C-alpha positions as CSV (number, residue, x, y, z in Angstrom):
1,M,-3.3,1.8,-7.6
2,S,-5.8,3.3,-5.2
3,G,-4.3,2.6,-1.5
4,T,-5.3,3.1,1.8
5,S,-4.0,6.9,2.0
6,L,-7.2,7.5,0.3
7,D,-5.9,10.0,-1.4
8,G,-6.6,8.8,-5.2
9,I,-5.8,7.2,-8.4
10,D,-2.3,6.3,-9.5
11,A,-2.5,5.3,-13.3
12,A,1.0,3.7,-14.3
13,L,1.8,3.0,-18.0
14,V,4.0,0.3,-18.4
15,D,6.1,-2.0,-21.0
16,F,7.3,-5.4,-20.0
17,S,8.8,-6.1,-23.2
18,G,12.5,-5.5,-21.8
19,A,14.6,-6.9,-19.2
20,Q,13.3,-4.4,-16.6
21,P,10.0,-2.8,-16.5
22,K,9.7,0.5,-18.6
23,L,7.3,3.5,-17.1
24,I,6.1,5.0,-20.0
25,G,3.7,7.3,-18.4
26,T,1.7,8.6,-15.6
27,H,-1.6,10.3,-14.3
28,F,-2.8,11.2,-10.4
29,K,-6.3,12.2,-10.5
30,A,-7.3,13.1,-6.4
31,Y,-10.2,12.0,-5.0
32,L,-12.8,14.7,-4.0
33,P,-13.4,14.9,-0.6
34,A,-17.5,13.5,-1.0
35,L,-15.3,10.3,-2.0
36,K,-12.9,10.2,0.5
37,K,-15.8,10.7,3.0
38,T,-17.8,7.9,1.8
39,L,-15.2,5.8,1.5
40,L,-14.1,6.4,5.1
41,A,-17.8,5.7,6.3
42,L,-17.7,2.2,4.4
43,H,-14.9,1.2,6.4
44,Q,-17.4,0.7,9.5
45,P,-21.0,-1.2,9.9
46,A,-23.5,1.5,9.0
47,P,-27.4,1.5,7.6
48,D,-27.5,0.5,3.8
49,E,-23.9,0.1,3.6
50,L,-24.3,-2.6,1.1
51,H,-26.3,-0.5,-1.4
52,Q,-23.7,2.6,-0.7
53,A,-20.7,0.1,-1.2
54,Q,-22.2,-0.9,-4.5
55,I,-22.9,2.5,-5.8
56,T,-19.4,3.4,-4.6
57,S,-17.7,0.8,-6.8
58,N,-19.7,2.1,-10.0
59,H,-18.6,5.6,-9.2
60,L,-14.6,4.2,-8.7
61,A,-14.9,2.6,-11.8
62,R,-16.0,5.6,-13.5
63,E,-13.0,7.2,-12.1
64,Y,-10.4,4.7,-12.5
65,A,-11.8,4.6,-16.7
66,S,-11.4,8.6,-16.5
67,A,-7.8,8.3,-15.2
68,I,-6.6,5.4,-17.4
69,L,-8.1,7.2,-20.5
70,R,-6.5,10.6,-19.6
71,L,-3.0,8.8,-19.2
72,L,-3.4,7.0,-22.5
73,K,-4.4,10.6,-24.2
74,K,-1.2,12.2,-22.2
75,A,1.0,9.1,-23.7
76,G,-0.5,9.4,-27.0
77,V,-1.0,5.2,-26.8
78,K,-4.1,4.0,-28.2
79,V,-6.8,2.0,-26.1
80,T,-5.8,-1.4,-28.6
81,Q,-2.1,-1.4,-28.1
82,I,-3.1,-2.2,-23.9
83,Q,-2.8,-5.8,-22.8
84,A,-4.5,-5.5,-20.2
85,I,-5.4,-3.0,-16.9
86,G,-4.5,-4.1,-13.4
87,C,-7.0,-2.6,-11.0
88,H,-6.2,-3.4,-7.5
89,G,-9.5,-1.3,-6.1
90,Q,-10.3,0.2,-2.7
91,T,-10.0,-2.2,0.2
92,V,-12.7,-1.2,2.7
93,R,-12.1,-4.1,4.7
94,H,-9.4,-6.8,5.4
95,R,-10.6,-9.6,7.2
96,P,-8.5,-12.5,6.7
97,E,-8.6,-14.1,9.5
98,H,-12.7,-14.5,8.5
99,G,-11.4,-15.7,5.1
100,Y,-12.3,-12.3,3.1
101,T,-11.0,-9.3,2.0
102,L,-13.1,-6.5,0.3
103,Q,-11.8,-3.8,-2.6
104,L,-14.7,-1.6,-4.3
105,N,-14.4,-1.8,-7.7
106,N,-16.7,-2.6,-10.5
107,A,-14.3,-4.4,-12.7
108,A,-17.3,-5.0,-15.5
109,L,-17.7,-1.5,-15.6
110,L,-14.5,-0.7,-16.1
111,A,-14.2,-3.1,-18.7
112,E,-17.1,-1.7,-20.3
113,L,-15.8,1.8,-20.3
114,T,-12.2,1.2,-21.4
115,H,-12.6,-1.7,-23.7
116,I,-10.0,-3.1,-22.1
117,H,-9.5,-6.5,-20.6
118,V,-9.4,-5.8,-16.8
119,V,-7.9,-7.9,-14.0
120,S,-9.2,-7.2,-10.7
121,D,-9.6,-8.9,-7.0
122,F,-6.2,-10.0,-6.4
123,R,-6.1,-10.9,-3.2
124,S,-8.9,-13.2,-2.6
125,R,-7.7,-16.2,-4.3
126,D,-4.5,-16.1,-1.9
127,I,-6.8,-15.9,0.7
128,A,-8.7,-18.9,-0.5
129,A,-5.4,-20.7,-0.2
130,G,-4.8,-20.2,3.3
131,G,-2.8,-16.8,3.0
132,Q,-3.6,-13.3,4.1
133,G,-4.2,-12.0,0.8
134,A,-1.4,-9.0,1.4
135,P,1.0,-8.1,0.6
136,L,1.1,-8.7,-2.7
137,V,4.1,-6.3,-4.0
138,P,7.1,-8.2,-2.4
139,A,6.7,-10.8,-5.2
140,F,7.1,-7.8,-7.9
141,H,10.2,-6.6,-5.4
142,D,11.5,-10.4,-5.6
143,R,11.3,-10.5,-9.4
144,I,12.9,-6.9,-10.4
145,L,14.8,-5.6,-7.2
146,R,16.9,-8.8,-5.9
147,H,20.4,-8.4,-5.5
148,H,23.0,-11.4,-6.0
149,K,25.6,-9.7,-3.3
150,I,24.0,-7.3,-1.6
151,H,21.0,-8.1,1.0
152,R,18.2,-5.4,0.6
153,A,15.2,-4.7,2.1
154,I,12.1,-2.2,0.4
155,L,10.2,-0.5,2.8
156,N,7.0,0.8,1.5
157,I,5.2,3.3,3.2
158,G,1.7,3.9,2.3
159,G,-1.3,4.3,4.5
160,I,0.1,1.2,6.3
161,A,3.7,0.4,6.1
162,N,5.1,-3.1,4.7
163,L,8.6,-4.6,4.2
164,T,9.9,-6.7,1.7
165,D,13.6,-8.6,2.7
166,L,15.7,-9.8,0.2
167,P,18.5,-11.5,1.2
168,C,21.1,-12.3,-1.4
169,A,20.3,-16.1,-1.3
170,G,17.3,-17.9,0.4
171,T,13.5,-17.3,0.4
172,T,12.1,-13.7,0.1
173,T,10.1,-12.4,3.0
174,G,7.5,-9.6,3.5
175,F,4.7,-8.4,5.9
176,D,2.7,-5.3,6.9
177,T,4.9,-3.8,9.8
178,G,2.0,-1.7,11.0
179,P,0.6,2.0,10.3
180,G,2.7,4.3,7.9
181,N,1.4,7.7,7.0
182,L,-2.6,6.4,7.7
183,L,-2.3,7.9,11.6
184,M,-0.5,10.9,11.0
185,D,-2.8,11.7,8.0
186,A,-5.8,11.2,10.3
187,W,-4.5,13.2,12.8
188,I,-3.8,16.3,11.2
189,S,-6.9,16.2,9.1
190,K,-8.9,16.4,12.2
191,H,-6.9,19.5,13.6
192,Y,-6.0,21.3,10.6
193,N,-7.9,20.0,7.6
194,K,-4.6,19.2,5.8
195,P,-4.6,16.1,4.1
196,Y,-1.0,15.1,5.4
197,D,1.5,16.3,7.3
198,K,4.3,17.9,4.7
199,N,7.8,16.9,5.5
200,G,6.5,15.7,9.1
201,E,7.1,19.7,9.9
202,W,4.1,19.5,12.6
203,A,5.3,16.1,14.0
204,A,9.2,17.5,14.1
205,N,8.4,20.6,15.9
206,G,6.4,18.7,18.8
207,K,7.6,16.5,21.7
208,V,7.1,12.7,21.6
209,I,4.8,11.5,24.9
210,P,6.8,8.1,26.0
211,S,3.8,6.7,27.7
212,L,1.6,7.0,24.8
213,L,4.3,5.9,22.3
214,Q,4.6,2.8,24.6
215,K,0.9,2.2,24.9
216,L,0.6,2.3,20.9
217,L,3.6,-0.1,20.4
218,A,1.8,-3.1,22.8
219,D,-0.8,-3.5,20.4
220,P,-0.6,-7.2,20.0
221,F,-0.3,-7.0,16.1
222,F,3.1,-5.9,16.7
223,N,4.3,-9.4,18.6
224,L,2.9,-11.4,15.7
225,A,5.4,-13.3,13.7
226,P,5.0,-12.7,9.7
227,P,2.9,-13.9,7.8
228,K,0.9,-10.7,8.6
229,S,-1.0,-8.0,7.1
230,T,-3.4,-5.3,9.0
231,G,-5.4,-1.9,7.6
232,R,-7.7,0.9,8.7
233,D,-9.9,-2.2,10.1
234,L,-7.4,-2.0,13.1
235,F,-5.5,1.1,12.8
236,N,-8.0,4.0,12.5
237,L,-8.8,7.3,14.1
238,I,-11.3,5.4,16.5
239,W,-8.2,3.2,17.6
240,L,-6.1,6.0,18.4
241,E,-8.5,8.1,20.6
242,K,-9.2,5.5,22.6
243,Q,-5.4,5.6,24.2
244,L,-5.3,9.4,24.5
245,S,-6.4,10.6,27.7
246,G,-7.5,13.9,25.8
247,N,-5.0,16.0,27.7
248,E,-2.2,15.8,25.1
249,S,-1.3,18.5,23.1
250,P,-2.2,17.5,19.5
251,Q,1.4,18.4,18.2
252,D,3.0,16.1,20.7
253,V,0.7,13.2,19.6
254,Q,1.3,14.1,16.1
255,A,5.1,13.8,16.7
256,T,4.6,10.7,18.9
257,L,2.4,8.9,16.0
258,L,5.6,9.5,13.9
259,A,7.8,7.9,16.4
260,F,5.2,4.6,16.5
261,T,5.5,4.2,12.6
262,G,9.4,4.9,12.7
263,N,9.9,2.8,16.1
264,S,7.4,-0.3,14.5
265,I,9.4,-0.1,11.3
266,V,13.1,0.0,12.7
267,N,11.5,-3.3,15.5
268,A,10.6,-5.1,12.3
269,V,13.8,-4.6,10.7
270,N,15.7,-5.6,13.7
271,R,13.7,-8.6,13.9
272,F,13.1,-10.0,10.6
273,C,15.6,-8.4,8.1
274,D,19.1,-9.2,9.9
275,G,21.6,-8.6,8.2
276,A,20.3,-6.2,5.4
277,K,22.8,-3.1,4.1
278,E,20.5,-1.3,1.7
279,I,16.5,-0.1,2.5
280,Y,15.1,1.3,-0.8
281,I,11.7,3.4,0.3
282,C,8.6,4.0,-1.8
283,G,5.3,5.4,-1.5
284,G,4.1,8.4,0.1
285,G,5.8,8.4,3.1
286,A,9.4,8.3,1.3
287,H,8.6,12.3,1.2
288,N,8.4,12.9,5.2
289,V,11.7,14.3,5.8
290,A,11.3,13.8,9.3
291,L,10.3,10.3,9.5
292,I,13.1,9.2,7.2
293,K,15.5,11.4,9.3
294,Y,14.0,9.5,12.4
295,L,14.6,5.9,10.2
296,Q,18.5,7.4,9.2
297,H,19.1,7.9,13.0
298,S,17.8,4.4,14.3
299,L,19.1,2.2,11.6
300,T,22.6,3.2,11.0
301,Q,23.8,-0.2,9.8
302,C,21.6,0.3,6.7
303,K,22.1,2.7,3.7
304,I,18.8,4.3,3.2
305,Q,17.8,5.8,-0.1
306,K,14.5,5.9,-2.1
307,T,13.9,3.3,-4.8
308,D,14.1,5.8,-7.5
309,V,18.0,5.1,-7.7
310,L,17.1,1.5,-8.7
311,G,15.2,2.7,-11.6
312,I,11.3,2.4,-10.1
313,K,10.3,5.9,-9.2
314,A,8.9,5.9,-5.3
315,D,5.9,7.0,-6.1
316,W,5.0,4.5,-8.7
317,M,6.1,1.4,-7.6
318,E,2.8,-0.1,-6.3
319,A,0.9,0.7,-9.4
320,I,3.8,-0.1,-11.5
321,A,3.5,-4.0,-9.5
322,F,0.1,-4.3,-9.8
323,A,0.7,-4.1,-13.5
324,W,3.2,-6.8,-13.5
325,L,0.6,-8.4,-11.2
326,A,-1.9,-8.3,-14.3
327,Q,0.6,-9.4,-17.2
328,Q,1.5,-12.4,-14.3
329,T,-2.4,-13.4,-14.2
330,M,-2.9,-12.7,-18.0
331,H,-0.5,-15.1,-18.7
332,L,-1.9,-17.5,-16.1
333,K,1.4,-17.4,-14.0
334,P,1.4,-17.0,-10.2
335,G,1.4,-14.0,-8.6
336,N,1.8,-14.3,-4.6
337,L,4.9,-15.4,-2.7
338,P,3.2,-18.3,-0.1
339,A,6.6,-17.1,2.4
340,V,5.0,-14.0,2.4
341,T,1.3,-14.2,2.4
342,G,1.0,-18.0,4.3
343,A,-0.9,-19.5,1.4
344,S,-0.6,-23.0,0.9
345,H,1.1,-22.7,-2.9
346,P,1.4,-20.3,-5.5
347,C,-1.7,-18.9,-7.5
348,V,-2.9,-17.1,-9.7
349,L,-4.1,-14.2,-8.8
350,G,-7.3,-12.2,-9.6
351,A,-10.2,-12.3,-12.1
352,I,-10.0,-11.3,-16.1
353,Y,-12.8,-9.2,-17.3
354,P,-12.9,-9.0,-21.3
355,G,-12.8,-5.8,-22.8
356,I,-14.9,-7.1,-25.5
């Protein structure tokens, strides 16, 4: 898995032979600054972008293969023991309103380099069926984390934040709530060349700018009812800078961005997860101490913990979920939830590239 945060590749080795998934091993491979810069550039129209996208897809496939083979070596597991690789690819455009989504990856090259079956392009079939193509992880949450007596919600705070509502009885729903870490990461990178605001400390020592917070929350995305999804196509540094006068303290902007992420999540929980008693958090944002305090202060009706207490490590939830989605595809079972994505029917997701 390599997500909207653009920090690198999460490779998870998962055994699904038991009642619950078992995480056998993990490996993280950071993106080099040059690759991250290229990926950011490909989010916007540019000369020769088709060529650059294909070259970058080849580069990513080699990086994915390196991460996978390194993980197998660390775990002492042979290539022949692996049923399939689920590789989401790196999203550079997500435009379901135009009928497409684009994740960079050369799955054929990845299969060639690893000699393992590869499942990729998970989102396109859902979009073809009229859905948003995202989020897809709620289907995994529904299968693994639902409780028959306790109304739970699962909150993933990656570059974009998304929420899964798991009522005790009834339909599982889920949607993107808006920016997670994306804008905070971009803003501290611009001013201090740091990849993220550790523990939210820079934001915690700034002051929220109420007028800016209201302007950010006024974006039409937040008034949309689910199904809905978003990404860097909408929320990015250019979008943020258009909201600024230029006279703001950078630290106060960071504090406002943390409140913006927190507010958008709180509003989503209150509006669409009525009755939830427990919220379990995963993704990189689970380590943002200031953000978690903000959520705990605002959602006093809910017990908030990391998904680690449920047996799924917060940092590895999405990678494990895409391993599960690959398993679903290999067995020709649906991987989407139409109530989440808006697709007209359950779909077998992805394309399979044989490893032979």
